[in-house]
Every structure is written in structure tokens, then in C-alpha cells.
Backbone as numpy.savetxt, mean C-alpha at the origin, in Angstrom:
# Nx Ny Nz CAx CAy CAz Cx Cy Cz
29.28 -23.65 6.19 28.42 -22.47 6.19 29.32 -21.23 6.19
29.01 -20.27 5.38 29.80 -19.05 5.28 29.64 -18.21 6.54
30.65 -17.40 6.82 30.62 -16.58 8.03 29.43 -15.63 8.03
29.11 -15.03 6.88 27.98 -14.11 6.78 26.66 -14.78 7.13
26.50 -16.07 6.73 25.28 -16.81 7.06 25.15 -16.97 8.56
26.25 -17.29 9.23 26.23 -17.46 10.68 25.88 -16.15 11.36
26.48 -15.06 10.90 26.19 -13.76 11.49 24.75 -13.36 11.29
24.17 -13.64 10.12 22.78 -13.31 9.84 21.83 -14.07 10.76
22.12 -15.32 11.04 21.23 -16.12 11.89 21.26 -15.66 13.33
22.33 -15.01 13.76 22.45 -14.54 15.13 21.81 -13.18 15.35
21.34 -12.53 14.29 20.71 -11.22 14.41 19.26 -11.41 14.84
18.88 -10.70 15.88 17.48 -10.73 16.30 16.63 -9.98 15.27
15.39 -10.42 15.10 14.52 -9.82 14.09 14.38 -8.31 14.29
14.22 -7.87 15.53 14.03 -6.43 15.78 15.29 -5.61 15.53
16.46 -6.29 15.46 17.72 -5.59 15.19 18.09 -5.64 13.71
17.34 -6.36 12.92 17.65 -6.51 11.50 17.53 -5.16 10.80
18.26 -4.99 9.74 18.25 -3.76 8.97 17.83 -4.09 7.54
17.12 -3.15 6.91 16.57 -3.35 5.58 16.92 -2.17 4.70
16.92 -2.41 3.39 17.11 -1.32 2.44 15.79 -0.57 2.28
15.84 0.77 2.22 14.61 1.53 2.00 14.04 1.24 0.61
12.77 1.41 0.46 12.10 1.23 -0.82 12.58 2.31 -1.79
12.51 2.04 -3.07 13.06 2.93 -4.09 12.50 4.35 -3.96
11.21 4.50 -3.77 10.62 5.84 -3.69 11.23 6.62 -2.54
11.42 5.97 -1.43 12.01 6.63 -0.26 13.45 7.05 -0.56
14.18 6.22 -1.30 15.56 6.55 -1.64 15.63 7.72 -2.62
14.59 7.89 -3.43 14.59 8.96 -4.43 14.00 10.28 -3.91
13.37 10.25 -2.75 12.72 11.42 -2.20 13.71 12.26 -1.40
13.79 13.54 -1.73 14.67 14.47 -1.01 13.82 15.20 0.02
13.94 14.81 1.28 13.15 15.42 2.34 13.73 16.75 2.81
14.96 17.04 2.40 15.60 18.29 2.78 16.21 18.96 1.55
15.37 19.49 0.65 15.88 20.05 -0.61 16.77 21.27 -0.42
16.64 21.96 0.70 17.46 23.15 0.94 18.89 22.79 1.33
19.15 21.55 1.76 20.49 21.10 2.12 21.29 20.81 0.86
22.55 21.17 0.86 23.40 20.94 -0.31 23.97 19.53 -0.35
24.08 18.89 0.79 24.61 17.52 0.83 23.46 16.52 0.97
23.67 15.35 0.40 22.66 14.30 0.45 22.77 13.55 1.77
21.64 13.22 2.33 21.58 12.42 3.56 20.87 11.11 3.24
21.49 10.29 2.44 20.88 9.04 2.02 21.05 8.01 3.13
19.93 7.45 3.52 19.95 6.42 4.56 19.96 5.07 3.86
21.05 4.33 4.02 21.21 3.06 3.32 20.47 1.90 3.96
20.22 2.00 5.25 19.51 0.93 5.93 18.44 1.52 6.84
17.38 0.78 7.01 16.31 1.21 7.90 15.91 0.04 8.79
15.22 0.33 9.88 14.81 -0.69 10.84 13.47 -1.30 10.41
13.10 -2.36 11.12 11.80 -3.02 10.87 10.66 -2.03 11.03
10.72 -1.21 12.07 9.67 -0.22 12.30 9.59 0.76 11.13
10.74 1.18 10.61 10.76 2.10 9.48 10.24 1.44 8.21
10.46 0.13 8.04 9.90 -0.60 6.89 8.38 -0.53 6.96
7.82 -0.79 8.13 6.36 -0.74 8.30 5.83 0.66 8.05
6.52 1.68 8.56 6.10 3.06 8.32 6.17 3.39 6.83
7.19 2.88 6.17 7.37 3.10 4.74 6.23 2.46 3.95
5.85 1.25 4.32 4.74 0.56 3.66 3.44 1.34 3.88
3.23 1.80 5.12 2.05 2.60 5.43 2.00 3.86 4.55
3.12 4.58 4.46 3.17 5.81 3.66 2.92 5.51 2.18
3.45 4.41 1.71 3.25 4.04 0.31 1.77 3.76 0.03
1.12 3.02 0.90 -0.31 2.73 0.71 -1.14 4.00 0.90
-0.73 4.85 1.82 -1.41 6.12 2.02 -1.34 6.98 0.75
-0.16 7.02 0.10 -0.02 7.76 -1.16 -0.87 7.14 -2.25
-0.97 5.82 -2.25 -1.79 5.12 -3.23 -3.25 5.56 -3.09
-3.73 5.68 -1.85 -5.11 6.10 -1.60 -5.32 7.58 -1.91
-4.28 8.38 -1.78 -4.39 9.81 -2.04 -4.28 10.13 -3.53
-3.84 9.16 -4.32 -3.67 9.36 -5.77 -4.89 8.83 -6.51
-5.17 9.42 -7.63 -6.29 8.99 -8.45 -5.79 8.50 -9.79
-6.29 7.36 -10.19 -6.02 6.81 -11.52 -7.18 7.26 -12.39
-6.92 8.17 -13.31 -8.02 8.75 -14.07 -8.60 7.87 -15.16
-7.80 7.11 -15.89 -8.45 6.19 -16.84 -9.27 5.17 -16.06
-10.40 4.81 -16.59 -11.24 3.85 -15.89 -10.63 2.45 -16.00
-11.03 1.59 -15.12 -10.55 0.20 -15.11 -10.85 -0.45 -16.46
-12.02 -0.16 -17.00 -12.44 -0.77 -18.26 -11.57 -0.31 -19.43
-11.04 0.92 -19.35 -10.17 1.42 -20.42 -8.84 0.69 -20.47
-8.45 0.07 -19.39 -7.18 -0.66 -19.33 -7.30 -2.10 -19.83
-8.52 -2.57 -20.04 -8.70 -3.96 -20.45 -7.87 -4.27 -21.68
-7.08 -5.32 -21.59 -6.23 -5.72 -22.70 -4.88 -5.03 -22.74
-4.66 -4.07 -21.85 -3.40 -3.34 -21.79 -2.80 -3.47 -20.39
-2.48 -4.69 -20.01 -2.02 -4.95 -18.65 -0.74 -4.20 -18.31
0.17 -4.04 -19.28 1.41 -3.30 -19.02 1.13 -1.85 -18.65
0.15 -1.25 -19.30 -0.21 0.13 -18.99 -0.91 0.18 -17.63
-1.79 -0.76 -17.38 -2.51 -0.81 -16.12 -1.55 -0.95 -14.94
-0.46 -1.69 -15.14 0.51 -1.93 -14.07 1.62 -0.89 -14.02
1.53 0.14 -14.85 2.53 1.20 -14.86 2.05 2.37 -13.99
2.85 3.42 -13.92 2.46 4.59 -13.14 1.18 5.25 -13.67
0.82 5.00 -14.91 -0.45 5.54 -15.42 -1.65 4.95 -14.69
-1.48 3.74 -14.17 -2.56 3.09 -13.44 -2.45 3.25 -11.94
-1.47 4.03 -11.46 -1.23 4.20 -10.03 -2.34 5.03 -9.40
-2.91 4.52 -8.35 -3.93 5.25 -7.60 -5.28 4.57 -7.69
-6.15 5.03 -6.83 -7.50 4.49 -6.74 -8.36 5.19 -7.79
-9.26 4.44 -8.41 -10.18 5.04 -9.38 -10.97 6.16 -8.72
-11.29 7.16 -9.49 -12.04 8.29 -8.95 -13.48 7.86 -8.69
-13.84 7.79 -7.43 -15.16 7.31 -7.03 -16.01 8.44 -6.47
-15.48 9.64 -6.40 -16.18 10.78 -5.81 -17.49 11.05 -6.54
-18.55 11.21 -5.76 -19.85 11.54 -6.32 -20.63 10.36 -6.88
-20.06 9.18 -6.77 -20.74 8.01 -7.32 -21.59 7.34 -6.24
-22.72 6.85 -6.66 -23.53 6.02 -5.78 -23.20 4.60 -6.16
-22.66 3.88 -5.24 -22.16 2.54 -5.55 -23.19 1.47 -5.28
-23.45 0.68 -6.29 -24.27 -0.52 -6.09 -23.38 -1.57 -5.44
-23.96 -2.68 -5.06 -23.16 -3.76 -4.46 -22.07 -4.23 -5.41
-22.40 -4.32 -6.73 -21.40 -4.74 -7.71 -20.27 -3.72 -7.82
-20.63 -2.42 -7.81 -19.61 -1.37 -7.87 -18.70 -1.42 -6.66
-19.27 -1.68 -5.50 -18.47 -1.74 -4.27 -17.52 -2.93 -4.30
-17.98 -4.05 -4.78 -17.10 -5.23 -4.89 -15.99 -4.97 -5.90
-16.33 -4.26 -6.98 -15.33 -3.90 -7.99 -14.30 -2.95 -7.39
-14.74 -2.02 -6.54 -13.83 -1.10 -5.87 -12.89 -1.86 -4.94
-13.42 -2.82 -4.18 -12.57 -3.64 -3.29 -11.51 -4.38 -4.10
-11.91 -4.96 -5.20 -10.98 -5.70 -6.05 -9.93 -4.75 -6.65
-10.36 -3.57 -7.05 -9.45 -2.58 -7.61 -8.39 -2.18 -6.58
-8.79 -1.92 -5.35 -7.85 -1.54 -4.29 -6.88 -2.69 -4.01
-7.41 -3.90 -3.94 -6.56 -5.07 -3.70 -5.50 -5.20 -4.79
-5.93 -5.02 -6.03 -5.00 -5.13 -7.15 -3.95 -4.02 -7.12
-4.36 -2.82 -6.77 -3.42 -1.71 -6.67 -2.32 -2.01 -5.63
-2.72 -2.55 -4.49 -1.75 -2.88 -3.45 -0.84 -4.01 -3.92
-1.41 -5.01 -4.59 -0.60 -6.12 -5.10 0.45 -5.63 -6.10
0.08 -4.67 -6.93 1.00 -4.18 -7.96 2.01 -3.20 -7.39
1.56 -2.25 -6.59 2.41 -1.13 -6.20 3.00 -1.23 -4.80
2.74 -2.30 -4.08 3.41 -2.52 -2.80 3.97 -3.94 -2.80
5.09 -4.13 -3.50 5.64 -5.48 -3.68 6.22 -6.11 -2.42
6.36 -5.33 -1.35 6.86 -5.92 -0.10 5.80 -6.73 0.62
4.55 -6.61 0.17 3.47 -7.42 0.74 3.26 -8.62 -0.17
3.13 -9.79 0.45 2.86 -11.01 -0.30 1.53 -10.84 -1.04
1.57 -10.86 -2.36 0.38 -10.56 -3.16 -0.78 -11.52 -2.89
-0.47 -12.75 -2.56 -1.55 -13.73 -2.30 -2.22 -13.49 -0.94
-1.56 -12.76 -0.05 -2.12 -12.55 1.29 -2.93 -11.26 1.40
-2.88 -10.40 0.38 -3.56 -9.11 0.45 -5.08 -9.32 0.41
-5.75 -8.76 1.42 -7.22 -8.83 1.50 -7.77 -7.44 1.74
-8.84 -7.13 1.03 -9.55 -5.86 1.22 -11.01 -6.22 1.40
-11.57 -5.79 2.53 -12.97 -6.13 2.83 -13.61 -4.99 3.61
-14.91 -5.00 3.64 -15.62 -3.98 4.40 -15.44 -4.26 5.89
-15.09 -3.23 6.65 -14.89 -3.38 8.08 -16.23 -3.54 8.80
-17.27 -2.91 8.25 -18.60 -3.05 8.82 -19.49 -3.73 7.79
-20.13 -4.81 8.16 -20.87 -5.61 7.17 -22.06 -4.91 6.51
-22.70 -3.95 7.18 -23.87 -3.29 6.60 -23.43 -2.00 5.91
-23.15 -2.10 4.62 -22.68 -0.94 3.86 -23.69 -0.50 2.80
-24.91 -0.99 2.90 -25.87 -0.83 1.82 -26.16 0.62 1.43
-26.40 1.52 2.35 -26.78 2.88 1.97 -25.81 3.93 2.50
-24.62 3.56 2.76 -23.67 4.50 3.34 -22.83 5.18 2.27
-22.54 6.46 2.52 -21.64 7.16 1.60 -20.21 7.10 2.12
-20.03 6.67 3.37 -18.69 6.51 3.95 -18.41 5.02 4.06
-17.40 4.56 3.31 -17.03 3.15 3.35 -15.83 2.97 4.26
-15.92 2.01 5.16 -14.80 1.68 6.04 -14.25 0.33 5.60
-12.97 0.32 5.22 -12.35 -0.89 4.69 -11.27 -1.39 5.63
-11.16 -2.70 5.69 -10.07 -3.35 6.43 -9.15 -3.97 5.38
-7.89 -3.55 5.42 -6.90 -4.02 4.45 -5.83 -4.76 5.22
-5.51 -5.97 4.78 -4.47 -6.73 5.49 -3.61 -7.47 4.48
-2.40 -7.79 4.93 -1.48 -8.54 4.10 -0.22 -8.85 4.87
0.50 -9.85 4.40 1.74 -10.28 5.04 2.91 -9.56 4.39
3.71 -8.87 5.21 4.93 -8.22 4.73 6.00 -9.29 4.61
6.63 -9.35 3.44 7.67 -10.36 3.17 8.94 -9.63 2.74
9.74 -9.22 3.71 11.00 -8.54 3.45 12.07 -9.21 4.31
13.00 -9.90 3.67 14.09 -10.59 4.37 13.53 -11.37 5.56
13.95 -11.04 6.78 13.49 -11.76 7.97 12.11 -11.32 8.43
11.63 -10.22 7.91 10.34 -9.69 8.33 9.22 -10.44 7.61
8.41 -11.12 8.36 7.30 -11.92 7.84 6.15 -11.73 8.81
5.39 -10.65 8.62 4.41 -10.25 9.61 3.19 -9.62 8.94
2.02 -9.83 9.52 0.80 -9.25 8.97 0.68 -7.79 9.38
0.28 -6.97 8.42 -0.05 -5.57 8.70 -1.53 -5.39 8.39
-2.20 -4.59 9.23 -3.63 -4.33 9.05 -3.84 -2.82 9.01
-4.58 -2.36 8.00 -4.89 -0.96 7.84 -6.40 -0.79 7.84
-6.86 0.37 8.28 -8.27 0.73 8.19 -8.34 1.99 7.33
-9.19 1.95 6.33 -9.34 3.10 5.45 -10.80 3.55 5.44
-10.98 4.84 5.38 -12.32 5.42 5.24 -12.37 6.13 3.89
-13.34 5.78 3.08 -13.53 6.40 1.76 -14.88 7.10 1.78
-14.87 8.39 1.56 -16.10 9.16 1.50 -16.52 9.27 0.05
-17.61 8.61 -0.31 -18.08 8.59 -1.70 -18.61 9.94 -2.16
-19.00 10.80 -1.22 -19.54 12.11 -1.60 -18.44 13.12 -1.88
-17.42 13.16 -1.03 -16.38 14.18 -1.17 -15.11 13.66 -1.84
-14.91 12.36 -1.84 -13.70 11.78 -2.38 -12.55 11.74 -1.38
-12.79 12.19 -0.15 -11.75 12.17 0.87 -11.45 10.75 1.32
-10.19 10.52 1.66 -9.78 9.22 2.18 -8.94 9.42 3.43
-8.94 8.41 4.26 -8.02 8.39 5.41 -7.56 6.96 5.58
-6.36 6.81 6.11 -5.80 5.50 6.31 -5.13 5.48 7.67
-5.36 4.43 8.42 -4.69 4.27 9.71 -4.13 2.86 9.79
-3.08 2.73 10.57 -2.40 1.45 10.74 -2.69 0.96 12.13
-3.23 -0.24 12.23 -3.50 -0.80 13.56 -2.45 -1.86 13.86
-1.32 -1.41 14.38 -0.27 -2.37 14.65 0.80 -1.86 15.51
């Protein structure tokens, strides 16, 4: 066994270090500074915060082409042109529309948050009676699969169908 393998096995999970996600590495949080402060490694807690921020940005972004316009163009759908939640503001959602919205959100997370195991991503209504509500409460869960980190994350999102406002919270 190589020395590096032995050293890796002796690291406690909470002490493990991870590479930041590409978007985080490309974001300049201090543009007024002349020198770069690139953080090459982050902690498990920072990985989770990074995933939360990425999903939060996904919910704050709107994908303007409709889902139906992407049919047959999977490469375009999976590119930055398809990034974001479909614009649902002002729509009255039937049960079919709501299920389509859940599937759309699940697919967005599967595509644009690769640190979550795509097969484990679930999006469901947090409250079972959503028939006449304009505010949808969603429970989003999935298993984070990054090096030694193998843990479920659960988010709660509120989507206001009248105003288009969204909120996301992490319960963990």
C-alpha cells in the first residue's frame, strides 16, 4: 500500500479537505484587491455551504426557453442556456403542471449539482395538500458524493407562484 493511501485512511472525515467547485474558484469575492486569494482546499462544512449556494443560485435563476422547446436538444438543455428553474410566476398550476415542475427541479439539480448522487436526488411536496395553494413548499434531498463525504443533505424551498419569489433553507 502506498504511503499516501495510508495517510488518507488515517484522516478523520471532519478533518478531510476538498477542492472547491469550479464556480467558487472562478468567483472573485474581493474585486478591489489586487492579489488573488484563491483557496485551494475547503472543509466538509464549506462543501455543504457551497452546494447550498449553488442550489440557491439555481432557484434564483430562470431558464427562459420552455422545457418543451428543448425537446430533442439535450445538449442545449444541459448547457448554461438551460440553467435555472422555468419561469412559473403568474401560472396556476394543475396537478400535472406541479408534477412537471418537481421533475424539472430534480433534473436541474441532477445536471447542475454533480456533487450530489443523481440517483438519490428527490424533490417532493413538503405538505401533501397543495391543491389550491399559490405557495409551494418543497423538500429536496440527495446524497453528497465527494471523496470521503457521503451524506444526505435536505433543503426546504418555498416557491410563490404569484410573485415568482423563491427561498431555500438547509436543514442540516
